[in-house]
mmCIF file of the N, C-alpha and C atoms, coordinates in Angstrom:
data_MODEL
# 
_entry.id   MODEL 
# 
loop_
_atom_site.group_PDB 
_atom_site.id 
_atom_site.type_symbol 
_atom_site.label_atom_id 
_atom_site.label_alt_id 
_atom_site.label_comp_id 
_atom_site.label_asym_id 
_atom_site.label_entity_id 
_atom_site.label_seq_id 
_atom_site.pdbx_PDB_ins_code 
_atom_site.Cartn_x 
_atom_site.Cartn_y 
_atom_site.Cartn_z 
_atom_site.occupancy 
_atom_site.B_iso_or_equiv 
_atom_site.pdbx_formal_charge 
_atom_site.auth_seq_id 
_atom_site.auth_comp_id 
_atom_site.auth_asym_id 
_atom_site.auth_atom_id 
_atom_site.pdbx_PDB_model_num 
ATOM 1   N N  . MET A 1 1  ? 0.836   -1.176 0.000  1.00 0.00 ? 1  MET A N  1 
ATOM 2   C CA . MET A 1 1  ? 0.000   0.000  0.000  1.00 0.00 ? 1  MET A CA 1 
ATOM 3   C C  . MET A 1 1  ? 0.884   1.244  0.000  1.00 0.00 ? 1  MET A C  1 
ATOM 4   N N  . GLU A 1 2  ? 0.569   2.171  -0.874 1.00 0.00 ? 2  GLU A N  1 
ATOM 5   C CA . GLU A 1 2  ? 1.367   3.384  -1.004 1.00 0.00 ? 2  GLU A CA 1 
ATOM 6   C C  . GLU A 1 2  ? 1.010   4.384  0.089  1.00 0.00 ? 2  GLU A C  1 
ATOM 7   N N  . HIS A 1 3  ? 2.028   4.959  0.707  1.00 0.00 ? 3  HIS A N  1 
ATOM 8   C CA . HIS A 1 3  ? 1.818   5.946  1.771  1.00 0.00 ? 3  HIS A CA 1 
ATOM 9   C C  . HIS A 1 3  ? 1.521   7.306  1.147  1.00 0.00 ? 3  HIS A C  1 
ATOM 10  N N  . LYS A 1 4  ? 0.509   7.994  1.665  1.00 0.00 ? 4  LYS A N  1 
ATOM 11  C CA . LYS A 1 4  ? 0.169   9.320  1.160  1.00 0.00 ? 4  LYS A CA 1 
ATOM 12  C C  . LYS A 1 4  ? 1.290   10.305 1.483  1.00 0.00 ? 4  LYS A C  1 
ATOM 13  N N  . SER A 1 5  ? 1.342   11.373 0.709  1.00 0.00 ? 5  SER A N  1 
ATOM 14  C CA . SER A 1 5  ? 2.350   12.392 0.962  1.00 0.00 ? 5  SER A CA 1 
ATOM 15  C C  . SER A 1 5  ? 2.122   13.040 2.322  1.00 0.00 ? 5  SER A C  1 
ATOM 16  N N  . GLN A 1 6  ? 3.133   13.719 2.805  1.00 0.00 ? 6  GLN A N  1 
ATOM 17  C CA . GLN A 1 6  ? 3.010   14.299 4.139  1.00 0.00 ? 6  GLN A CA 1 
ATOM 18  C C  . GLN A 1 6  ? 2.296   15.646 4.096  1.00 0.00 ? 6  GLN A C  1 
ATOM 19  N N  . ASP A 1 7  ? 1.885   16.107 5.267  1.00 0.00 ? 7  ASP A N  1 
ATOM 20  C CA . ASP A 1 7  ? 1.162   17.370 5.393  1.00 0.00 ? 7  ASP A CA 1 
ATOM 21  C C  . ASP A 1 7  ? 2.017   18.537 4.903  1.00 0.00 ? 7  ASP A C  1 
ATOM 22  N N  . TRP A 1 8  ? 1.345   19.558 4.391  1.00 0.00 ? 8  TRP A N  1 
ATOM 23  C CA . TRP A 1 8  ? 2.047   20.767 3.990  1.00 0.00 ? 8  TRP A CA 1 
ATOM 24  C C  . TRP A 1 8  ? 2.662   21.412 5.229  1.00 0.00 ? 8  TRP A C  1 
ATOM 25  N N  . HIS A 1 9  ? 3.812   21.999 5.061  1.00 0.00 ? 9  HIS A N  1 
ATOM 26  C CA . HIS A 1 9  ? 4.449   22.747 6.142  1.00 0.00 ? 9  HIS A CA 1 
ATOM 27  C C  . HIS A 1 9  ? 3.692   24.061 6.336  1.00 0.00 ? 9  HIS A C  1 
ATOM 28  N N  . ARG A 1 10 ? 3.642   24.537 7.569  1.00 0.00 ? 10 ARG A N  1 
ATOM 29  C CA . ARG A 1 10 ? 2.914   25.783 7.857  1.00 0.00 ? 10 ARG A CA 1 
ATOM 30  C C  . ARG A 1 10 ? 3.409   26.951 7.011  1.00 0.00 ? 10 ARG A C  1 
ATOM 31  N N  . ALA A 1 11 ? 4.708   27.006 6.738  1.00 0.00 ? 11 ALA A N  1 
ATOM 32  C CA . ALA A 1 11 ? 5.246   28.090 5.913  1.00 0.00 ? 11 ALA A CA 1 
ATOM 33  C C  . ALA A 1 11 ? 4.721   27.997 4.484  1.00 0.00 ? 11 ALA A C  1 
ATOM 34  N N  . ASP A 1 12 ? 4.530   26.781 3.989  1.00 0.00 ? 12 ASP A N  1 
ATOM 35  C CA . ASP A 1 12 ? 3.989   26.593 2.640  1.00 0.00 ? 12 ASP A CA 1 
ATOM 36  C C  . ASP A 1 12 ? 2.534   27.051 2.562  1.00 0.00 ? 12 ASP A C  1 
ATOM 37  N N  . ILE A 1 13 ? 1.777   26.787 3.609  1.00 0.00 ? 13 ILE A N  1 
ATOM 38  C CA . ILE A 1 13 ? 0.370   27.211 3.646  1.00 0.00 ? 13 ILE A CA 1 
ATOM 39  C C  . ILE A 1 13 ? 0.295   28.736 3.679  1.00 0.00 ? 13 ILE A C  1 
ATOM 40  N N  . LYS A 1 14 ? 1.076   29.343 4.559  1.00 0.00 ? 14 LYS A N  1 
ATOM 41  C CA . LYS A 1 14 ? 1.080   30.806 4.660  1.00 0.00 ? 14 LYS A CA 1 
ATOM 42  C C  . LYS A 1 14 ? 1.530   31.443 3.344  1.00 0.00 ? 14 LYS A C  1 
ATOM 43  N N  . SER A 1 15 ? 2.551   30.868 2.738  1.00 0.00 ? 15 SER A N  1 
ATOM 44  C CA . SER A 1 15 ? 3.062   31.390 1.476  1.00 0.00 ? 15 SER A CA 1 
ATOM 45  C C  . SER A 1 15 ? 2.025   31.271 0.357  1.00 0.00 ? 15 SER A C  1 
ATOM 46  N N  . ALA A 1 16 ? 1.347   30.134 0.302  1.00 0.00 ? 16 ALA A N  1 
ATOM 47  C CA . ALA A 1 16 ? 0.319   29.933 -0.725 1.00 0.00 ? 16 ALA A CA 1 
ATOM 48  C C  . ALA A 1 16 ? -0.815  30.944 -0.565 1.00 0.00 ? 16 ALA A C  1 
ATOM 49  N N  . LEU A 1 17 ? -1.184  31.233 0.672  1.00 0.00 ? 17 LEU A N  1 
ATOM 50  C CA . LEU A 1 17 ? -2.217  32.246 0.917  1.00 0.00 ? 17 LEU A CA 1 
ATOM 51  C C  . LEU A 1 17 ? -1.723  33.625 0.485  1.00 0.00 ? 17 LEU A C  1 
ATOM 52  N N  . GLU A 1 18 ? -0.489  33.949 0.852  1.00 0.00 ? 18 GLU A N  1 
ATOM 53  C CA . GLU A 1 18 ? 0.063   35.256 0.513  1.00 0.00 ? 18 GLU A CA 1 
ATOM 54  C C  . GLU A 1 18 ? 0.189   35.438 -0.994 1.00 0.00 ? 18 GLU A C  1 
ATOM 55  N N  . LYS A 1 19 ? 0.480   34.366 -1.726 1.00 0.00 ? 19 LYS A N  1 
ATOM 56  C CA . LYS A 1 19 ? 0.532   34.441 -3.190 1.00 0.00 ? 19 LYS A CA 1 
ATOM 57  C C  . LYS A 1 19 ? -0.836  34.786 -3.767 1.00 0.00 ? 19 LYS A C  1 
ATOM 58  N N  . ARG A 1 20 ? -1.885  34.489 -3.008 1.00 0.00 ? 20 ARG A N  1 
ATOM 59  C CA . ARG A 1 20 ? -3.251  34.820 -3.422 1.00 0.00 ? 20 ARG A CA 1 
ATOM 60  C C  . ARG A 1 20 ? -3.703  36.162 -2.837 1.00 0.00 ? 20 ARG A C  1 
ATOM 61  N N  . GLY A 1 21 ? -2.768  36.838 -2.176 1.00 0.00 ? 21 GLY A N  1 
ATOM 62  C CA . GLY A 1 21 ? -3.039  38.177 -1.673 1.00 0.00 ? 21 GLY A CA 1 
ATOM 63  C C  . GLY A 1 21 ? -3.784  38.240 -0.358 1.00 0.00 ? 21 GLY A C  1 
ATOM 64  N N  . ILE A 1 22 ? -3.690  37.183 0.451  1.00 0.00 ? 22 ILE A N  1 
ATOM 65  C CA . ILE A 1 22 ? -4.390  37.175 1.738  1.00 0.00 ? 22 ILE A CA 1 
ATOM 66  C C  . ILE A 1 22 ? -3.490  36.576 2.812  1.00 0.00 ? 22 ILE A C  1 
ATOM 67  N N  . THR A 1 23 ? -3.577  37.122 3.997  1.00 0.00 ? 23 THR A N  1 
ATOM 68  C CA . THR A 1 23 ? -2.828  36.561 5.122  1.00 0.00 ? 23 THR A CA 1 
ATOM 69  C C  . THR A 1 23 ? -3.754  35.664 5.933  1.00 0.00 ? 23 THR A C  1 
ATOM 70  N N  . LEU A 1 24 ? -3.180  34.874 6.789  1.00 0.00 ? 24 LEU A N  1 
ATOM 71  C CA . LEU A 1 24 ? -3.957  33.999 7.660  1.00 0.00 ? 24 LEU A CA 1 
ATOM 72  C C  . LEU A 1 24 ? -4.870  34.830 8.567  1.00 0.00 ? 24 LEU A C  1 
ATOM 73  N N  . ARG A 1 25 ? -4.363  35.946 9.053  1.00 0.00 ? 25 ARG A N  1 
ATOM 74  C CA . ARG A 1 25 ? -5.167  36.831 9.915  1.00 0.00 ? 25 ARG A CA 1 
ATOM 75  C C  . ARG A 1 25 ? -6.359  37.408 9.151  1.00 0.00 ? 25 ARG A C  1 
ATOM 76  N N  . GLU A 1 26 ? -6.126  37.860 7.929  1.00 0.00 ? 26 GLU A N  1 
ATOM 77  C CA . GLU A 1 26 ? -7.220  38.412 7.121  1.00 0.00 ? 26 GLU A CA 1 
ATOM 78  C C  . GLU A 1 26 ? -8.267  37.350 6.812  1.00 0.00 ? 26 GLU A C  1 
ATOM 79  N N  . LEU A 1 27 ? -7.805  36.150 6.519  1.00 0.00 ? 27 LEU A N  1 
ATOM 80  C CA . LEU A 1 27 ? -8.726  35.052 6.239  1.00 0.00 ? 27 LEU A CA 1 
ATOM 81  C C  . LEU A 1 27 ? -9.552  34.725 7.478  1.00 0.00 ? 27 LEU A C  1 
ATOM 82  N N  . SER A 1 28 ? -8.923  34.741 8.640  1.00 0.00 ? 28 SER A N  1 
ATOM 83  C CA . SER A 1 28 ? -9.642  34.514 9.896  1.00 0.00 ? 28 SER A CA 1 
ATOM 84  C C  . SER A 1 28 ? -10.750 35.544 10.075 1.00 0.00 ? 28 SER A C  1 
ATOM 85  N N  . ARG A 1 29 ? -10.391 36.800 9.911  1.00 0.00 ? 29 ARG A N  1 
ATOM 86  C CA . ARG A 1 29 ? -11.381 37.872 10.094 1.00 0.00 ? 29 ARG A CA 1 
ATOM 87  C C  . ARG A 1 29 ? -12.508 37.780 9.068  1.00 0.00 ? 29 ARG A C  1 
ATOM 88  N N  . SER A 1 30 ? -12.167 37.478 7.818  1.00 0.00 ? 30 SER A N  1 
ATOM 89  C CA . SER A 1 30 ? -13.207 37.405 6.783  1.00 0.00 ? 30 SER A CA 1 
ATOM 90  C C  . SER A 1 30 ? -14.158 36.233 7.017  1.00 0.00 ? 30 SER A C  1 
ATOM 91  N N  . ALA A 1 31 ? -13.704 35.231 7.771  1.00 0.00 ? 31 ALA A N  1 
ATOM 92  C CA . ALA A 1 31 ? -14.552 34.083 8.106  1.00 0.00 ? 31 ALA A CA 1 
ATOM 93  C C  . ALA A 1 31 ? -15.341 34.321 9.392  1.00 0.00 ? 31 ALA A C  1 
ATOM 94  N N  . GLY A 1 32 ? -15.189 35.513 9.974  1.00 0.00 ? 32 GLY A N  1 
ATOM 95  C CA . GLY A 1 32 ? -15.917 35.840 11.194 1.00 0.00 ? 32 GLY A CA 1 
ATOM 96  C C  . GLY A 1 32 ? -15.269 35.304 12.455 1.00 0.00 ? 32 GLY A C  1 
ATOM 97  N N  . LEU A 1 33 ? -13.986 34.977 12.370 1.00 0.00 ? 33 LEU A N  1 
ATOM 98  C CA . LEU A 1 33 ? -13.245 34.449 13.517 1.00 0.00 ? 33 LEU A CA 1 
ATOM 99  C C  . LEU A 1 33 ? -12.311 35.520 14.060 1.00 0.00 ? 33 LEU A C  1 
ATOM 100 N N  . SER A 1 34 ? -11.768 35.281 15.239 1.00 0.00 ? 34 SER A N  1 
ATOM 101 C CA . SER A 1 34 ? -10.764 36.207 15.761 1.00 0.00 ? 34 SER A CA 1 
ATOM 102 C C  . SER A 1 34 ? -9.515  36.106 14.880 1.00 0.00 ? 34 SER A C  1 
ATOM 103 N N  . PRO A 1 35 ? -8.723  37.169 14.815 1.00 0.00 ? 35 PRO A N  1 
ATOM 104 C CA . PRO A 1 35 ? -7.600  37.221 13.875 1.00 0.00 ? 35 PRO A CA 1 
ATOM 105 C C  . PRO A 1 35 ? -6.618  36.049 13.929 1.00 0.00 ? 35 PRO A C  1 
ATOM 106 N N  . ASP A 1 36 ? -6.409  35.472 15.096 1.00 0.00 ? 36 ASP A N  1 
ATOM 107 C CA . ASP A 1 36 ? -5.427  34.393 15.211 1.00 0.00 ? 36 ASP A CA 1 
ATOM 108 C C  . ASP A 1 36 ? -6.041  32.996 15.255 1.00 0.00 ? 36 ASP A C  1 
ATOM 109 N N  . SER A 1 37 ? -7.335  32.883 15.067 1.00 0.00 ? 37 SER A N  1 
ATOM 110 C CA . SER A 1 37 ? -8.011  31.585 15.195 1.00 0.00 ? 37 SER A CA 1 
ATOM 111 C C  . SER A 1 37 ? -7.487  30.516 14.240 1.00 0.00 ? 37 SER A C  1 
ATOM 112 N N  . LEU A 1 38 ? -7.241  30.871 12.998 1.00 0.00 ? 38 LEU A N  1 
ATOM 113 C CA . LEU A 1 38 ? -6.842  29.861 12.019 1.00 0.00 ? 38 LEU A CA 1 
ATOM 114 C C  . LEU A 1 38 ? -5.454  29.285 12.281 1.00 0.00 ? 38 LEU A C  1 
ATOM 115 N N  . ARG A 1 39 ? -4.665  29.947 13.112 1.00 0.00 ? 39 ARG A N  1 
ATOM 116 C CA . ARG A 1 39 ? -3.341  29.395 13.452 1.00 0.00 ? 39 ARG A CA 1 
ATOM 117 C C  . ARG A 1 39 ? -3.454  28.078 14.198 1.00 0.00 ? 39 ARG A C  1 
ATOM 118 N N  . ASN A 1 40 ? -4.597  27.832 14.817 1.00 0.00 ? 40 ASN A N  1 
ATOM 119 C CA . ASN A 1 40 ? -4.782  26.592 15.575 1.00 0.00 ? 40 ASN A CA 1 
ATOM 120 C C  . ASN A 1 40 ? -4.674  25.338 14.711 1.00 0.00 ? 40 ASN A C  1 
ATOM 121 N N  . VAL A 1 41 ? -4.928  25.456 13.412 1.00 0.00 ? 41 VAL A N  1 
ATOM 122 C CA . VAL A 1 41 ? -4.858  24.265 12.555 1.00 0.00 ? 41 VAL A CA 1 
ATOM 123 C C  . VAL A 1 41 ? -3.436  23.722 12.444 1.00 0.00 ? 41 VAL A C  1 
ATOM 124 N N  . PHE A 1 42 ? -2.450  24.524 12.814 1.00 0.00 ? 42 PHE A N  1 
ATOM 125 C CA . PHE A 1 42 ? -1.071  24.053 12.746 1.00 0.00 ? 42 PHE A CA 1 
ATOM 126 C C  . PHE A 1 42 ? -0.708  23.131 13.908 1.00 0.00 ? 42 PHE A C  1 
ATOM 127 N N  . SER A 1 43 ? -1.515  23.130 14.953 1.00 0.00 ? 43 SER A N  1 
ATOM 128 C CA . SER A 1 43 ? -1.196  22.290 16.109 1.00 0.00 ? 43 SER A CA 1 
ATOM 129 C C  . SER A 1 43 ? -2.218  21.194 16.383 1.00 0.00 ? 43 SER A C  1 
ATOM 130 N N  . ARG A 1 44 ? -3.396  21.295 15.772 1.00 0.00 ? 44 ARG A N  1 
ATOM 131 C CA . ARG A 1 44 ? -4.395  20.241 15.979 1.00 0.00 ? 44 ARG A CA 1 
ATOM 132 C C  . ARG A 1 44 ? -5.409  20.252 14.840 1.00 0.00 ? 44 ARG A C  1 
ATOM 133 N N  . SER A 1 45 ? -6.095  19.145 14.697 1.00 0.00 ? 45 SER A N  1 
ATOM 134 C CA . SER A 1 45 ? -7.133  19.037 13.680 1.00 0.00 ? 45 SER A CA 1 
ATOM 135 C C  . SER A 1 45 ? -8.331  19.889 14.080 1.00 0.00 ? 45 SER A C  1 
ATOM 136 N N  . TRP A 1 46 ? -8.806  20.671 13.134 1.00 0.00 ? 46 TRP A N  1 
ATOM 137 C CA . TRP A 1 46 ? -9.949  21.541 13.357 1.00 0.00 ? 46 TRP A CA 1 
ATOM 138 C C  . TRP A 1 46 ? -10.660 21.647 12.008 1.00 0.00 ? 46 TRP A C  1 
ATOM 139 N N  . PRO A 1 47 ? -11.528 20.684 11.698 1.00 0.00 ? 47 PRO A N  1 
ATOM 140 C CA . PRO A 1 47 ? -12.109 20.547 10.357 1.00 0.00 ? 47 PRO A CA 1 
ATOM 141 C C  . PRO A 1 47 ? -12.724 21.814 9.758  1.00 0.00 ? 47 PRO A C  1 
ATOM 142 N N  . ARG A 1 48 ? -13.476 22.567 10.534 1.00 0.00 ? 48 ARG A N  1 
ATOM 143 C CA . ARG A 1 48 ? -14.107 23.772 9.981  1.00 0.00 ? 48 ARG A CA 1 
ATOM 144 C C  . ARG A 1 48 ? -13.051 24.765 9.487  1.00 0.00 ? 48 ARG A C  1 
ATOM 145 N N  . GLU A 1 49 ? -12.034 24.981 10.288 1.00 0.00 ? 49 GLU A N  1 
ATOM 146 C CA . GLU A 1 49 ? -10.994 25.932 9.923  1.00 0.00 ? 49 GLU A CA 1 
ATOM 147 C C  . GLU A 1 49 ? -10.104 25.387 8.802  1.00 0.00 ? 49 GLU A C  1 
ATOM 148 N N  . GLU A 1 50 ? -9.875  24.079 8.791  1.00 0.00 ? 50 GLU A N  1 
ATOM 149 C CA . GLU A 1 50 ? -9.123  23.467 7.694  1.00 0.00 ? 50 GLU A CA 1 
ATOM 150 C C  . GLU A 1 50 ? -9.852  23.694 6.372  1.00 0.00 ? 50 GLU A C  1 
ATOM 151 N N  . GLN A 1 51 ? -11.175 23.594 6.403  1.00 0.00 ? 51 GLN A N  1 
ATOM 152 C CA . GLN A 1 51 ? -11.985 23.817 5.203  1.00 0.00 ? 51 GLN A CA 1 
ATOM 153 C C  . GLN A 1 51 ? -11.881 25.261 4.726  1.00 0.00 ? 51 GLN A C  1 
ATOM 154 N N  . ILE A 1 52 ? -11.868 26.216 5.638  1.00 0.00 ? 52 ILE A N  1 
ATOM 155 C CA . ILE A 1 52 ? -11.745 27.634 5.281  1.00 0.00 ? 52 ILE A CA 1 
ATOM 156 C C  . ILE A 1 52 ? -10.426 27.878 4.550  1.00 0.00 ? 52 ILE A C  1 
ATOM 157 N N  . ILE A 1 53 ? -9.346  27.339 5.081  1.00 0.00 ? 53 ILE A N  1 
ATOM 158 C CA . ILE A 1 53 ? -8.031  27.511 4.452  1.00 0.00 ? 53 ILE A CA 1 
ATOM 159 C C  . ILE A 1 53 ? -7.992  26.812 3.099  1.00 0.00 ? 53 ILE A C  1 
ATOM 160 N N  . ALA A 1 54 ? -8.490  25.596 3.043  1.00 0.00 ? 54 ALA A N  1 
ATOM 161 C CA . ALA A 1 54 ? -8.483  24.837 1.791  1.00 0.00 ? 54 ALA A CA 1 
ATOM 162 C C  . ALA A 1 54 ? -9.272  25.562 0.699  1.00 0.00 ? 54 ALA A C  1 
ATOM 163 N N  . GLN A 1 55 ? -10.424 26.103 1.045  1.00 0.00 ? 55 GLN A N  1 
ATOM 164 C CA . GLN A 1 55 ? -11.219 26.835 0.055  1.00 0.00 ? 55 GLN A CA 1 
ATOM 165 C C  . GLN A 1 55 ? -10.467 28.054 -0.463 1.00 0.00 ? 55 GLN A C  1 
ATOM 166 N N  . ALA A 1 56 ? -9.778  28.750 0.419  1.00 0.00 ? 56 ALA A N  1 
ATOM 167 C CA . ALA A 1 56 ? -8.998  29.916 0.003  1.00 0.00 ? 56 ALA A CA 1 
ATOM 168 C C  . ALA A 1 56 ? -7.877  29.517 -0.954 1.00 0.00 ? 56 ALA A C  1 
ATOM 169 N N  . LEU A 1 57 ? -7.393  28.281 -0.801 1.00 0.00 ? 57 LEU A N  1 
ATOM 170 C CA . LEU A 1 57 ? -6.313  27.780 -1.657 1.00 0.00 ? 57 LEU A CA 1 
ATOM 171 C C  . LEU A 1 57 ? -6.838  26.961 -2.835 1.00 0.00 ? 57 LEU A C  1 
ATOM 172 N N  . GLU A 1 58 ? -8.167  26.930 -2.985 1.00 0.00 ? 58 GLU A N  1 
ATOM 173 C CA . GLU A 1 58 ? -8.822  26.214 -4.081 1.00 0.00 ? 58 GLU A CA 1 
ATOM 174 C C  . GLU A 1 58 ? -8.429  24.742 -4.122 1.00 0.00 ? 58 GLU A C  1 
ATOM 175 N N  . THR A 1 59 ? -8.469  24.118 -2.956 1.00 0.00 ? 59 THR A N  1 
ATOM 176 C CA . THR A 1 59 ? -8.178  22.694 -2.842 1.00 0.00 ? 59 THR A CA 1 
ATOM 177 C C  . THR A 1 59 ? -9.059  22.123 -1.737 1.00 0.00 ? 59 THR A C  1 
ATOM 178 N N  . THR A 1 60 ? -8.731  20.934 -1.277 1.00 0.00 ? 60 THR A N  1 
ATOM 179 C CA . THR A 1 60 ? -9.491  20.305 -0.198 1.00 0.00 ? 60 THR A CA 1 
ATOM 180 C C  . THR A 1 60 ? -8.568  20.051 0.991  1.00 0.00 ? 60 THR A C  1 
ATOM 181 N N  . PRO A 1 61 ? -9.133  19.975 2.199  1.00 0.00 ? 61 PRO A N  1 
ATOM 182 C CA . PRO A 1 61 ? -8.293  19.767 3.384  1.00 0.00 ? 61 PRO A CA 1 
ATOM 183 C C  . PRO A 1 61 ? -7.440  18.498 3.325  1.00 0.00 ? 61 PRO A C  1 
ATOM 184 N N  . ASP A 1 62 ? -7.942  17.443 2.700  1.00 0.00 ? 62 ASP A N  1 
ATOM 185 C CA . ASP A 1 62 ? -7.170  16.197 2.656  1.00 0.00 ? 62 ASP A CA 1 
ATOM 186 C C  . ASP A 1 62 ? -5.918  16.316 1.801  1.00 0.00 ? 62 ASP A C  1 
ATOM 187 N N  . VAL A 1 63 ? -5.867  17.291 0.918  1.00 0.00 ? 63 VAL A N  1 
ATOM 188 C CA . VAL A 1 63 ? -4.654  17.533 0.127  1.00 0.00 ? 63 VAL A CA 1 
ATOM 189 C C  . VAL A 1 63 ? -3.605  18.232 0.994  1.00 0.00 ? 63 VAL A C  1 
ATOM 190 N N  . ILE A 1 64 ? -4.042  19.163 1.824  1.00 0.00 ? 64 ILE A N  1 
ATOM 191 C CA . ILE A 1 64 ? -3.126  19.928 2.675  1.00 0.00 ? 64 ILE A CA 1 
ATOM 192 C C  . ILE A 1 64 ? -2.676  19.116 3.886  1.00 0.00 ? 64 ILE A C  1 
ATOM 193 N N  . TRP A 1 65 ? -3.620  18.372 4.488  1.00 0.00 ? 65 TRP A N  1 
ATOM 194 C CA . TRP A 1 65 ? -3.346  17.588 5.698  1.00 0.00 ? 65 TRP A CA 1 
ATOM 195 C C  . TRP A 1 65 ? -3.719  16.120 5.486  1.00 0.00 ? 65 TRP A C  1 
ATOM 196 N N  . PRO A 1 66 ? -3.020  15.396 4.619  1.00 0.00 ? 66 PRO A N  1 
ATOM 197 C CA . PRO A 1 66 ? -3.407  13.999 4.353  1.00 0.00 ? 66 PRO A CA 1 
ATOM 198 C C  . PRO A 1 66 ? -3.383  13.119 5.597  1.00 0.00 ? 66 PRO A C  1 
ATOM 199 N N  . SER A 1 67 ? -2.500  13.403 6.540  1.00 0.00 ? 67 SER A N  1 
ATOM 200 C CA . SER A 1 67 ? -2.429  12.561 7.742  1.00 0.00 ? 67 SER A CA 1 
ATOM 201 C C  . SER A 1 67 ? -3.699  12.657 8.581  1.00 0.00 ? 67 SER A C  1 
ATOM 202 N N  . ARG A 1 68 ? -4.401  13.758 8.482  1.00 0.00 ? 68 ARG A N  1 
ATOM 203 C CA . ARG A 1 68 ? -5.628  13.945 9.258  1.00 0.00 ? 68 ARG A CA 1 
ATOM 204 C C  . ARG A 1 68 ? -6.847  13.318 8.583  1.00 0.00 ? 68 ARG A C  1 
ATOM 205 N N  . TYR A 1 69 ? -6.704  12.961 7.323  1.00 0.00 ? 69 TYR A N  1 
ATOM 206 C CA . TYR A 1 69 ? -7.845  12.465 6.574  1.00 0.00 ? 69 TYR A CA 1 
ATOM 207 C C  . TYR A 1 69 ? -7.650  11.045 6.055  1.00 0.00 ? 69 TYR A C  1 
ATOM 208 N N  . GLN A 1 70 ? -6.667  10.337 6.586  1.00 0.00 ? 70 GLN A N  1 
ATOM 209 C CA . GLN A 1 70 ? -6.480  8.940  6.219  1.00 0.00 ? 70 GLN A CA 1 
ATOM 210 C C  . GLN A 1 70 ? -7.641  8.129  6.761  1.00 0.00 ? 70 GLN A C  1 
ATOM 211 N N  . SER A 1 71 ? -8.005  7.100  6.008  1.00 0.00 ? 71 SER A N  1 
ATOM 212 C CA . SER A 1 71 ? -9.038  6.204  6.517  1.00 0.00 ? 71 SER A CA 1 
ATOM 213 C C  . SER A 1 71 ? -8.463  5.388  7.671  1.00 0.00 ? 71 SER A C  1 
ATOM 214 N N  . LYS A 1 72 ? -9.334  4.799  8.450  1.00 0.00 ? 72 LYS A N  1 
ATOM 215 C CA . LYS A 1 72 ? -8.902  4.000  9.601  1.00 0.00 ? 72 LYS A CA 1 
ATOM 216 C C  . LYS A 1 72 ? -8.010  2.840  9.146  1.00 0.00 ? 72 LYS A C  1 
ATOM 217 N N  . SER A 1 73 ? -8.352  2.205  8.024  1.00 0.00 ? 73 SER A N  1 
ATOM 218 C CA . SER A 1 73 ? -7.545  1.084  7.538  1.00 0.00 ? 73 SER A CA 1 
ATOM 219 C C  . SER A 1 73 ? -6.163  1.548  7.095  1.00 0.00 ? 73 SER A C  1 
ATOM 220 N N  . GLU A 1 74 ? -6.076  2.748  6.507  1.00 0.00 ? 74 GLU A N  1 
ATOM 221 C CA . GLU A 1 74 ? -4.771  3.286  6.115  1.00 0.00 ? 74 GLU A CA 1 
ATOM 222 C C  . GLU A 1 74 ? -3.921  3.578  7.345  1.00 0.00 ? 74 GLU A C  1 
ATOM 223 N N  . LYS A 1 75 ? -4.525  4.161  8.376  1.00 0.00 ? 75 LYS A N  1 
ATOM 224 C CA . LYS A 1 75 ? -3.790  4.446  9.607  1.00 0.00 ? 75 LYS A CA 1 
ATOM 225 C C  . LYS A 1 75 ? -3.288  3.158  10.250 1.00 0.00 ? 75 LYS A C  1 
ATOM 226 N N  . ASN A 1 76 ? -4.130  2.126  10.279 1.00 0.00 ? 76 ASN A N  1 
ATOM 227 C CA . ASN A 1 76 ? -3.733  0.844  10.857 1.00 0.00 ? 76 ASN A CA 1 
ATOM 228 C C  . ASN A 1 76 ? -2.593  0.214  10.071 1.00 0.00 ? 76 ASN A C  1 
ATOM 229 N N  . ALA A 1 77 ? -2.621  0.332  8.752  1.00 0.00 ? 77 ALA A N  1 
ATOM 230 C CA . ALA A 1 77 ? -1.557  -0.226 7.920  1.00 0.00 ? 77 ALA A CA 1 
ATOM 231 C C  . ALA A 1 77 ? -0.232  0.479  8.198  1.00 0.00 ? 77 ALA A C  1 
ATOM 232 N N  . VAL A 1 78 ? -0.272  1.798  8.342  1.00 0.00 ? 78 VAL A N  1 
ATOM 233 C CA . VAL A 1 78 ? 0.942   2.560  8.647  1.00 0.00 ? 78 VAL A CA 1 
ATOM 234 C C  . VAL A 1 78 ? 1.481   2.154  10.009 1.00 0.00 ? 78 VAL A C  1 
ATOM 235 N N  . LEU A 1 79 ? 0.602   2.046  11.006 1.00 0.00 ? 79 LEU A N  1 
ATOM 236 C CA . LEU A 1 79 ? 1.027   1.628  12.346 1.00 0.00 ? 79 LEU A CA 1 
ATOM 237 C C  . LEU A 1 79 ? 1.630   0.232  12.318 1.00 0.00 ? 79 LEU A C  1 
ATOM 238 N N  . LYS A 1 80 ? 1.005   -0.674 11.585 1.00 0.00 ? 80 LYS A N  1 
ATOM 239 C CA . LYS A 1 80 ? 1.494   -2.049 11.495 1.00 0.00 ? 80 LYS A CA 1 
ATOM 240 C C  . LYS A 1 80 ? 2.880   -2.080 10.852 1.00 0.00 ? 80 LYS A C  1 
ATOM 241 N N  . ASN A 1 81 ? 3.061   -1.324 9.775  1.00 0.00 ? 81 ASN A N  1 
ATOM 242 C CA . ASN A 1 81 ? 4.358   -1.274 9.103  1.00 0.00 ? 81 ASN A CA 1 
ATOM 243 C C  . ASN A 1 81 ? 5.427   -0.677 10.010 1.00 0.00 ? 81 ASN A C  1 
ATOM 244 N N  . ASN A 1 82 ? 5.084   0.341  10.776 1.00 0.00 ? 82 ASN A N  1 
ATOM 245 C CA . ASN A 1 82 ? 6.044   0.961  11.690 1.00 0.00 ? 82 ASN A CA 1 
ATOM 246 C C  . ASN A 1 82 ? 6.442   0.006  12.807 1.00 0.00 ? 82 ASN A C  1 
ATOM 247 N N  . CYS A 1 83 ? 5.517   -0.818 13.270 1.00 0.00 ? 83 CYS A N  1 
ATOM 248 C CA . CYS A 1 83 ? 5.809   -1.775 14.342 1.00 0.00 ? 83 CYS A CA 1 
ATOM 249 C C  . CYS A 1 83 ? 6.730   -2.890 13.860 1.00 0.00 ? 83 CYS A C  1 
ATOM 250 N N  . GLN A 1 84 ? 6.686   -3.197 12.571 1.00 0.00 ? 84 GLN A N  1 
ATOM 251 C CA . GLN A 1 84 ? 7.495   -4.283 12.027 1.00 0.00 ? 84 GLN A CA 1 
ATOM 252 C C  . GLN A 1 84 ? 8.926   -3.852 11.748 1.00 0.00 ? 84 GLN A C  1 
ATOM 253 N N  . LEU A 1 85 ? 9.185   -2.570 11.771 1.00 0.00 ? 85 LEU A N  1 
ATOM 254 C CA . LEU A 1 85 ? 10.541  -2.076 11.483 1.00 0.00 ? 85 LEU A CA 1 
ATOM 255 C C  . LEU A 1 85 ? 11.510  -2.379 12.568 1.00 0.00 ? 85 LEU A C  1 
# 
């Protein structure tokens, strides 16, 4: 089974937003959140906020954070492979 690519680095996400002319703070405010709310996605899964960022980048959250959107069977396969090493 092929392992999905790893999550985007926070700097890549911020850079991609800035290339579209928006900062994370501006995106937070435009979504009706406090200015620093969207920063939370860098430390934990937060589906609603992940969707806001993904939409701004014209993609889906599973592309940006594949580790958070793996199916249960994929996660189990990765764990099993890691245990066998």
